[in-house]
C-alpha atoms as a printed R data frame, in Angstrom:
    type eleno elety resid chain resno       x      y       z
1   ATOM     1    CA   MET     A     1  -0.231 -0.093   0.158
2   ATOM     2    CA   ILE     A     2   1.240  3.660  -0.844
3   ATOM     3    CA   GLY     A     3   0.263  7.586   0.980
4   ATOM     4    CA   LEU     A     4  -1.028  9.516  -1.138
5   ATOM     5    CA   ASP     A     5  -0.829 13.630   0.371
6   ATOM     6    CA   SER     A     6  -3.412 15.652  -0.033
7   ATOM     7    CA   ASN     A     7  -0.987 17.754  -2.715
8   ATOM     8    CA   VAL     A     8  -1.520 13.680  -5.172
9   ATOM     9    CA   LEU     A     9  -5.022 14.005  -4.753
10  ATOM    10    CA   ILE     A    10  -5.460 17.825  -6.087
11  ATOM    11    CA   ARG     A    11  -2.284 17.929  -8.906
12  ATOM    12    CA   PHE     A    12  -4.402 14.000  -9.896
13  ATOM    13    CA   PHE     A    13  -8.017 15.538 -10.366
14  ATOM    14    CA   ALA     A    14  -7.315 19.085 -11.224
15  ATOM    15    CA   GLN     A    15  -5.226 19.072 -13.713
16  ATOM    16    CA   ASP     A    16  -3.488 21.448 -13.385
17  ATOM    17    CA   ASP     A    17   0.102 22.113 -13.220
18  ATOM    18    CA   PRO     A    18   2.203 20.749 -16.490
19  ATOM    19    CA   VAL     A    19   4.820 18.446 -14.284
20  ATOM    20    CA   GLN     A    20   3.099 17.319 -11.066
21  ATOM    21    CA   SER     A    21  -0.199 16.631 -12.622
22  ATOM    22    CA   PRO     A    22   1.500 13.850 -15.096
23  ATOM    23    CA   LYS     A    23   3.495 12.324 -11.970
24  ATOM    24    CA   ALA     A    24   0.174 12.406  -9.735
25  ATOM    25    CA   GLU     A    25  -1.706 10.438 -12.693
26  ATOM    26    CA   ALA     A    26   1.648  7.757 -13.425
27  ATOM    27    CA   VAL     A    27   1.054  7.163  -9.897
28  ATOM    28    CA   PHE     A    28  -3.020  6.630  -9.788
29  ATOM    29    CA   ARG     A    29  -1.567  4.180 -13.137
30  ATOM    30    CA   SER     A    30   0.056  2.280 -11.010
31  ATOM    31    CA   LEU     A    31  -1.768  1.461  -7.921
32  ATOM    32    CA   SER     A    32  -4.098 -1.617  -8.173
33  ATOM    33    CA   SER     A    33  -6.210 -3.677  -6.392
34  ATOM    34    CA   ARG     A    34  -3.473 -6.330  -4.404
35  ATOM    35    CA   GLU     A    35  -1.419 -2.695  -4.202
36  ATOM    36    CA   PRO     A    36  -3.509 -0.026  -2.923
37  ATOM    37    CA   GLY     A    37  -2.940  3.563  -2.740
38  ATOM    38    CA   TRP     A    38  -3.738  4.802   0.843
39  ATOM    39    CA   VAL     A    39  -6.004  8.200   1.279
40  ATOM    40    CA   GLY     A    40  -6.081  8.726   5.031
41  ATOM    41    CA   ILE     A    41  -9.235 11.231   6.210
42  ATOM    42    CA   GLY     A    42  -6.269 13.969   6.854
43  ATOM    43    CA   ALA     A    43  -5.423 14.614   3.033
44  ATOM    44    CA   LEU     A    44  -8.817 13.952   2.224
45  ATOM    45    CA   LEU     A    45 -10.327 16.784   3.992
46  ATOM    46    CA   GLU     A    46  -7.180 19.148   2.722
47  ATOM    47    CA   THR     A    47  -7.904 17.729  -0.584
48  ATOM    48    CA   VAL     A    48 -11.680 18.978  -0.891
49  ATOM    49    CA   LEU     A    49 -11.160 22.433   1.138
50  ATOM    50    CA   VAL     A    50  -8.482 22.925  -1.577
51  ATOM    51    CA   LEU     A    51 -10.856 21.824  -4.441
52  ATOM    52    CA   SER     A    52 -13.693 23.908  -2.824
53  ATOM    53    CA   LYS     A    53 -11.772 26.843  -1.611
54  ATOM    54    CA   LYS     A    54  -8.648 27.638  -3.580
55  ATOM    55    CA   MET     A    55 -10.018 26.487  -6.608
56  ATOM    56    CA   LYS     A    56 -13.470 27.287  -5.935
57  ATOM    57    CA   LEU     A    57 -15.053 23.460  -7.527
58  ATOM    58    CA   ASN     A    58 -18.936 23.425  -6.241
59  ATOM    59    CA   SER     A    59 -20.291 20.612  -3.664
60  ATOM    60    CA   SER     A    60 -21.204 18.631  -6.815
61  ATOM    61    CA   GLN     A    61 -18.416 18.664  -7.866
62  ATOM    62    CA   ILE     A    62 -16.178 17.699  -4.853
63  ATOM    63    CA   ALA     A    63 -19.148 15.230  -4.063
64  ATOM    64    CA   THR     A    64 -17.448 13.812  -7.676
65  ATOM    65    CA   VAL     A    65 -14.210 13.498  -6.476
66  ATOM    66    CA   VAL     A    66 -14.971 11.493  -3.113
67  ATOM    67    CA   THR     A    67 -17.244  9.309  -4.975
68  ATOM    68    CA   ALA     A    68 -14.304  8.281  -7.493
69  ATOM    69    CA   LEU     A    69 -11.985  7.987  -4.418
70  ATOM    70    CA   ILE     A    70 -14.327  6.000  -3.206
71  ATOM    71    CA   THR     A    71 -15.284  3.874  -5.756
72  ATOM    72    CA   ARG     A    72 -11.784  3.410  -6.991
73  ATOM    73    CA   ASP     A    73 -11.008 -0.006  -5.940
74  ATOM    74    CA   SER     A    74  -6.698  1.165  -6.668
75  ATOM    75    CA   ILE     A    75  -7.938  3.149  -3.146
76  ATOM    76    CA   THR     A    76  -8.193  2.289   0.081
77  ATOM    77    CA   LEU     A    77 -10.343  5.434   2.113
78  ATOM    78    CA   GLU     A    78  -9.437  5.434   5.517
79  ATOM    79    CA   GLN     A    79 -13.639  5.427   7.558
80  ATOM    80    CA   GLU     A    80 -14.793  4.851   4.332
81  ATOM    81    CA   SER     A    81 -18.260  4.202   5.119
82  ATOM    82    CA   LEU     A    82 -18.210  7.319   7.696
83  ATOM    83    CA   VAL     A    83 -17.280  8.784   4.482
84  ATOM    84    CA   GLU     A    84 -19.832  7.898   2.194
85  ATOM    85    CA   LYS     A    85 -22.068  8.976   5.048
86  ATOM    86    CA   ALA     A    86 -20.897 11.946   5.200
87  ATOM    87    CA   LEU     A    87 -21.039 13.006   1.083
88  ATOM    88    CA   LEU     A    88 -24.713 11.754   1.297
89  ATOM    89    CA   ARG     A    89 -25.101 14.615   4.374
90  ATOM    90    CA   TYR     A    90 -23.309 17.193   2.602
91  ATOM    91    CA   GLY     A    91 -24.619 16.908  -0.807
92  ATOM    92    CA   ARG     A    92 -28.094 18.125   1.264
93  ATOM    93    CA   GLY     A    93 -26.883 21.432   2.733
94  ATOM    94    CA   LYS     A    94 -24.810 24.300   3.199
95  ATOM    95    CA   ALA     A    95 -22.287 22.374   5.223
96  ATOM    96    CA   ASP     A    96 -18.620 22.061   4.530
97  ATOM    97    CA   PHE     A    97 -17.853 18.255   3.843
98  ATOM    98    CA   ALA     A    98 -15.482 18.489   7.285
99  ATOM    99    CA   ASP     A    99 -17.779 18.844   9.033
100 ATOM   100    CA   CYS     A   100 -19.871 17.011   7.816
101 ATOM   101    CA   PHE     A   101 -17.446 14.400   8.703
102 ATOM   102    CA   ILE     A   102 -16.907 16.069  12.342
103 ATOM   103    CA   ALA     A   103 -20.715 15.308  12.565
104 ATOM   104    CA   ILE     A   104 -21.135 11.620  10.874
105 ATOM   105    CA   SER     A   105 -17.148 10.207  13.267
106 ATOM   106    CA   SER     A   106 -18.914 11.656  16.271
107 ATOM   107    CA   GLU     A   107 -22.326 10.007  16.167
108 ATOM   108    CA   ASN     A   108 -20.322  6.876  15.057
109 ATOM   109    CA   ALA     A   109 -18.289  7.343  18.288
110 ATOM   110    CA   GLY     A   110 -21.174  7.368  19.949
111 ATOM   111    CA   CYS     A   111 -21.744 11.531  21.311
112 ATOM   112    CA   ALA     A   112 -24.757 12.328  22.036
113 ATOM   113    CA   ARG     A   113 -24.413 15.600  20.304
114 ATOM   114    CA   THR     A   114 -21.880 17.743  18.902
115 ATOM   115    CA   LEU     A   115 -21.714 21.798  19.547
116 ATOM   116    CA   THR     A   116 -21.209 24.661  16.830
117 ATOM   117    CA   PHE     A   117 -21.735 28.063  16.499
118 ATOM   118    CA   ASP     A   118 -22.197 28.059  12.874
119 ATOM   119    CA   ARG     A   119 -25.700 28.517  11.798
120 ATOM   120    CA   ASN     A   120 -25.530 26.242   8.593
121 ATOM   121    CA   THR     A   121 -22.969 23.521  10.563
122 ATOM   122    CA   ALA     A   122 -25.847 23.147  12.770
123 ATOM   123    CA   ARG     A   123 -28.908 22.978  10.410
124 ATOM   124    CA   ASP     A   124 -27.050 20.879   7.294
125 ATOM   125    CA   ALA     A   125 -24.984 19.107   9.056
126 ATOM   126    CA   GLY     A   126 -26.422 18.146  11.787
127 ATOM   127    CA   MET     A   127 -24.683 19.394  14.843
128 ATOM   128    CA   GLU     A   128 -26.481 21.395  17.778
129 ATOM   129    CA   LEU     A   129 -25.555 24.940  17.426
130 ATOM   130    CA   LEU     A   130 -24.500 27.056  21.022
C-alpha cells in the first residue's frame, strides 16, 4: 500500500500543473487492488478544502471527486463508511464536507450531540447550535 498526500490527489483531480499532474496520474495508473493507494482522513479533508476554497469547485464537483475515490478499487480510504455517510449529508445542505464528516464521526463515536457556533453547520451537518 502507498500513502497519498493531498497534493498528489489535488494534482491528479485538478490536472492543473504541467509537471506534477502527469506524475500524479502515473502514480494512480500504477495502483491496483493488490497494491492500492491509501488516503487518510486528513489528506481527504485537506484535498476537499483546497478544491473548494482555492480552486472554487462547487459541492457537486467535490462530491464527484470523493465518489471517485470511494469507488476506485485501487484506493483504500480511511473510514470509508463514514466518508460515504458524510458525503450524503454534504449533498443535502450548505455545510462543508469536513463539518459533515465531524458530525458523522461524532455520532459514530456515540456522542449524544456535537456542538457548533455555525448556523449552517448546525442545520445541515446535524450538529447543535451553541
